[in-house]
N, C-alpha and C positions, 0 to 999 in steps of 0.2 A: 484522428484523436485531437480534440481541442483542449489545449492547456490554457485556461484563462488566467489573467494576471491582474493584480491591482492596478489602478490607473497609472501609477508611476513605475511599475515593475516591468522592465524588459519588453516594452511595446515600442512600435516604430516611433521615433522622434522623442522618446522619453529620455531624460538626463540619466547618465550612469550614476549609480549610487556607490560611494566609497566609504569604508569604515577605517578610521585612523585611531591607532592606540599609541599614546605617549604619556608619561607621567608628568610632563611639563606643560602647563596650560599655555604658555606663550608659544610653544612649538605647535600645539594644536591650533591656536588662533592663526598663526602664520600660514600653516598648511591649508586650513579651511578657506582663508582669504584667497590663496593662490589657486586652489582647485575650483572654488566657486566661480572665480573669474573666468575659468575655462569651460563653464557649463556643467560641472559635476555637482551632484547632491552629496553633501558631506556630513558624516556623523563622527564626532570626536569623543573618545573615552580615555580615562586615565589609568585603568588597571586591567590586567588579563581577565579577571573574574567578570568585569562588566562587558568585555569583548565577547566572551563565550555566551553570556546571557543575551546579548544583542543578536548574535548569530543564530541563536536558537529561536528567536522571536521574529526576525526580519531577514529579508533577502538583500544581498549586496553583490555588486559586480566585481569588486576587488577589495582587498584588505591591505593596509599599509601599517606595519607595526614596528615599534622601537624594540631593540633587543635588550635594553637595560632599564629596569624599573627600580631596583634598589640603588640608592645614591652612593652606597659605600662599596659597590662592586663594578667591575668592568668586564665581567666574564660573559655576559649575555645569556647566561643559563636560563633565567626566567623567561626571556623572550623566545629562546629555542624551545622550551617546554610549551609555551603558548602556541608556537608554530605547529608543533606536533598535534596538539589538541584541535587546532583549527582543521588540520589535514584529516584527522580522524572524523571530524564532524561533517566535512564536505571536501572530498579529495579534488573536486573540480574547481573549487574557488581559488583564484590566483592570490598569492600572498607575496608582497614585496616587503623586505626587511630593511631597516635603517638603523644605524648606530653612529655615535660620535667617536667610537673607539674602533675604527675600521682596521681589520687585519685580514690577511689572506686566510688564516686558519678559521676565523669566525665566518667569513664569507663562504668558504668551502663547506663548513659544517651546516650553515643555514640552507645552502643549496642542496646538500645531501639529504636534509630532512624535509625537502619539498618546497622551499621557497622558489618563486619564479624568477626573481631578480633581487639585486642588492643596491642600496643607495647609501652613500656616505654623508654624514653630517659634518659641517654645514653643506647642504645640498645645493646643487646647481639647478635653478628653476626649470630651465629647458630640458635638462636630462630627466629630472623627476617627472615632469609632465609627459615626456616621451615614454618613459618606462610604464607609468600608470596607464596612459592611453593605449599603449600596445597591448598590455595585459587585459584591459577591458574589452578591446576589440576581439582578441583571441577567445576570451571567455564567452562572449556573446555568440561568436561564430560556432564555437564548439557546442554551446547549448542548443542553438538552432539546428545544427547538424544532427545532434544526438536525438532531439525530439522528432525530426523528420525521419531519421533512420528507425527509431522506435515505432513510429506510426506505420511505416512500411512493414515492419516485422509483425506488428499486431494485426494488420490487415491480411497477412498470410496465414493467420490462425483463426478462421471463422468459428472454431469450437471454443475459442477463448472467451467469448462473451456475446452480449446482445448486439444486434445490428452489425453482423460481420466483424465483431470484435472491437468496434470503435467505442471509446468512452466519450460520451457527450457531457460536458460539464462547463456551463457558462454562467450559472447562477451565482449570486453573491454568497450563498451558503457553501458552495463548492470551491470558491476562490482560495480560502486559506488551506483547504484540503490539498488542492493541486500544487499550491506553492510549497507545502510541506513535502509532498511527494517528489517534486523536482529537486528539493534540497537533500532528501534522505536517500532516494533511489540510487545515486551513484556511490553511496557508502557501503560498508560491510555490515551495518547495523541490522540486528534482528528487528522485525517489524510485526506488531500485532494490529490487525485490521478488525475493527468492531463496527457493529451496526445491525439494524433489524434484518430479518430475512428478506431477500430480494433486493437489497440496496446495491449489490455489485461487488461483494468482497472478493470473490474469486477472480473477477475481471481486474480489480485493483491489484491483486497479486501479480497478474500477468503484466500489467503496466509497470509496476515496480521492477519486476525482473527484466523487462525489455528496455528499461532506462538505466540498467545497471551494467557494470563492467562484465558481469557474468552472462550477458544476454545471448552470447553464442553457444553457451552450454545449456544443459537441460533444465527445464522447470518441471519438477516432479510433484504431482499432487496426490495427497492421500486424505481420505475422510477418516480421521482417527476415531471419531465417535462411532463409526460403523464397525470397528474391529473388535471382535470378541477377545476375551482374556487369553484364549488359547492360541490365536493367530497373530496377536499384536506384535510380539517379538520377532516372529518369523517374517512378517510383512515389512516391518521397519528395518530390522537388522539382518535379515537373511538367515539361512540355515545350511547345514552340510548334509550330505547324503546319509541316511540312517538316523538322523537326529530324532525322528519320530516316525510313526507308522507310514504316513504318506510321503515322507521325504525321500523320493527315489533318486534325486540328484541334487548337487549343490545349487543354491540359488542366492543371488545377491538381493539384499533388501533395498527399500526405498532410499535410505541414506547413501548407500554405495552408488545407486543409480543416479543420484543427484550430485555426486562428487564433482567439484569444480563449478557447480551451478547452484540452483536454488531448490529448497524443499518447502512446499506449501502444505502446512498441517491445518486442514479445515476442521471445524467443529471441535476445537481443542478443549473446550470446557467439559466435554462429555467423556473424557478418558478417566479411568478409575485411579484411585490413589496408588495402586501397585504399578500401573502403567506410567503414571507421572514420575515415579521414582526411577524407573528404567530409562525413561526419556531424558530426565534431568542429567543422569550420568553421562550420556552420550553428548548432550548439548554442552555440558561443562568441559569435558575432556577432548571432544572430537575423536574419541576412540570407541570402538565397538567390537564385540565378538559375535559371530554368527551363532545361532542356536546349535548346540552340539559340538562347537569348536572352542579350542582354548587359544587360538591364534588371534592376537589383537590387530585390528585394522584401523588405520588413520583415515578420516574423511574430512574433506574441506567443503563445508556446506553452509550457505546462508539460509537462515530459517525465517520464513514468513508464516504467520498463523492467523486464524480468524475465528471469531465467535460472535454470537448474538447475545451472549450472557454477560453479566457484570462480574468479571473475574475477581475484582476486589471484594465484592460481596461473597463470592464463592470461597475466597481465602478466609474471610472473617467467619464464615460458616463452617470452616474446617473441611471443605470439599475440594479445595485446590491448594497446591503447595505455593507458599509465598516465594521460595527460592526459585522455583520453576517460572513463576510469573516474572520475576526480575530478569531472568535470562531471555524470556520471549519478548518482553515489551521494552526493549531499549528505546524504541519510539512507538507510540500508539497513534494510529490514524483512524479517526471515527468518521464513518460515512453517514451523512444526514439522511433521514427518510425523504421520500419523494414529495410528501406534503410540505416539507420545508424548503423545497427547491422547485417551486412551480414554474419558474422561468425556463426550466429545462424540459418541461412536459412537451411543449410544441416541437422542440428540436428532436427530442427522443422519438416522439410519435412519427415525425417525418422520416427519420432514419429507419425505424422499424417498418414503416409502410414501404419504403423502397426495397428493403430486404425481403419482406414477405410477398410483395407483388412480383418480384423477380423469381422468388421460390415457387409461387403458384401460377406463374406465367399470365398475370393479369395486368392490363393497362389501366392505371388509375392516375388521375390528376392530383389527388390529395384528399383532404378532409374538408367538408363544408364548415361554415361558421358555427352552426349548431353543434356539430360533433366536436369541434375544437373547444368551444365553451364548456361543453360537458366534461371533456377530459381535464381541463384546468380546474374545474369545480370539484371533481371527484376526490375523495380523501386518500385513495391509494393505500389501503392497509397491506397489500402485497407488494408495494413499492414498484421498482422498475421492472421486475420480473412480471408482475401483474399487468403493467402497461403493455409489455411485449405481447402477452397472451391476448389482451383486449384488441390490440391493433391487428394481430393475426386473425382473430375472429372477424373483425371489420373487413379485412381484405377478402376473406372467404364469403362473407354475406353480402358484400356490395353488389348492387345490380346496375348502377350507373357508373359514370366516370369518377364520381366522388363518393367517399364514405360518408354516410349520414349518421345521425345520432343513434337511430334504432339499430343500425348495423353493429354497433359496439356492444350492445347488451349490458350496459352499465347498470340499469335498474335491476337486472337479474343478479349481477355481481354484488350489488349493494345488499340484496336480500338473500344472498347465498347462505348466510349463517342460520336462516330459518329452515330447519330440517323438515322434510316430509314425514308423514306418519311411518312408523316402523313397518307396518304391514304392507305399505306401498313400496318398500325398498327391495332391491335385490340384495343378495348376500354380501356382495362386494360393497354396495352403497352403505349397508348397515355397518360393516366392518370399518369403513372409512370414517363414519360418524363417531363410532366408538373410540377410534384412535384419536380423533380431534378432541373429543370430550376429555379423554384421559390426559392429553397434553395440556389442555386448558386447566384442568383440575390440579395438575402438578407443576404449573408455571413453566411449561416447556422443558422440564427435566426428563430426558429420554429414559434414563435408568429407572426413575420412579414410575413413569408411565408404563414402561415394559413390565415391571413387577405387578402393577395393578391389573394389567391385562393378561397376566400369566404367560408372557412371552420373554424370550431372551432379548437382550438389547439389539443384537445383530438381526434377529428376526423382525423386530419392530422397525429397524432401519430399512430392511428390504421392503416392508409394506409402505413406509413413508415414500420411498422412491417409486413404488408401484402406483400409489394413489396421488403422487405429486403433492404431498402434504408437508408443510414446513414445520419443523420442530421449534 
C-alpha cells in the first residue's frame, strides 16, 4: 500500500511540523525562533479552538500546548480539556504540555489524560528541544511501523480489494484523502466513506480497519441494502431459538461478531426508515437485544459505512434520518472517481496486470505505449473496478509479451450502453438491460427500481450481484 504525502509531510528529509498553543504572543515568538533554529516547521496559535481547527485541516508531528489560557486562573483546566480533545481526535499524536504554574498534581493529571511529557515555564532550551525531538522521532517511527504492519496485514487479505488488496494512491487528488485516513484511522471515530461505484469504498474500509488499534480483531462486512425487512434485525442483532419459524438455534448477529473490532455497513443509504430507527438505537447506546430475547447485550464496535448516494440530500428528502447520519459520519472520506486521478491509472494497471498474469499463469512484460495511452484517455465510468476488469480481459486476450490496445476492448466498453435489439437478446441479457434502465430511471434508488420491476428489494439485489450491475 502506498500512502502518499504532501511534499512537506513525513517524507525522508522533510522538517518535522510542530503545532504550538499559547495565549501569549511573546511565548509563541520565542518558541518559534527556538524550534525553527533546530530545523522544525512551526505553527503558533493562541486558543484551543484554533488548535482543534488546525489539527482537523493539517497534519503535525507533535503538539506543544500551554495548560493555562484564562489569565485569572492557574488551574490548567482549559488546557487539560484541550489535551483530551486532541487525544480524541488523534490518539497517536504526541502532546507535550507546559505551564508556568508547575505542580506535581497538574503534571500527573496531564500525563494521566494522555500527555507524553511535561515542560515547566520558564523552560530550559536544551530540555525542551530534547523532549520535543524525542516525541517527534517516536511518532514517526510508530507511524512508519504502523503503516508497514498494516500493509503486511492487507496483503494477507487478497479478498479485501483489487490487486491483491493493495491500495494504489499517488495522485494529487488522493493525497488529502490518504492524509485524512492516516489521521482518522487510529481513532475510534465512525467514518462514512462516499464515492461513485467502483472507487474502492470497501477496500478503504479495510485500510482504515488495518491502520486502527482494532486491527487484530474482526472486520465484519454486511451489505445492509440487500437485507429485507424480515431478516434485517436477525442479521444485524441476532436471534434466539424459536424467535421465528426457521430459528432452530441461537445465533449472534453482525454487531456481536464485530465486538472489539469494526463493523462495515455497505450501501447504507438503501435501508428503510424502520431499519434506520433500529440501527440508530444500537449505534447510540451500544446495546442490543437478539430477536426473541429480552436480555440486553453490550457491544463495543467501531462503525464504518459507505454509500454512493448524497445522504444529506436523502435527509432533506425525508428518506434518511438526520440523527443517524450524525452518528455515522463523525468523519466523511470521499473517494474521487478514477477520471479525477489519472496519475494512478498506470500504477493501478501495472498492479492489476501482475495480479491477473499470475492468476492466469501468463508471462507478460506489460502494456505497450498505445495501450497505456488508451487507458489514460478513457473516462472510466466504472472507476477502478472497471479498470481491473479491462486489464483482466487484456491479460486473457494478449497474444504476445505485451498487452496492446485492441486486447483491452475499450471501444466495446465505451459503446456498451448501446443495447442490442430485444429480439437478439437472451432472457438473461434482456433482464439485465431492464434492470439497468430501471435504475437509471430512478436515479440509482434500489427500492424504487425494485417496485417498478415488480421485485422485492432483496430479489433485485440478488440479480444485481448475478449480473454484476452497479446500483
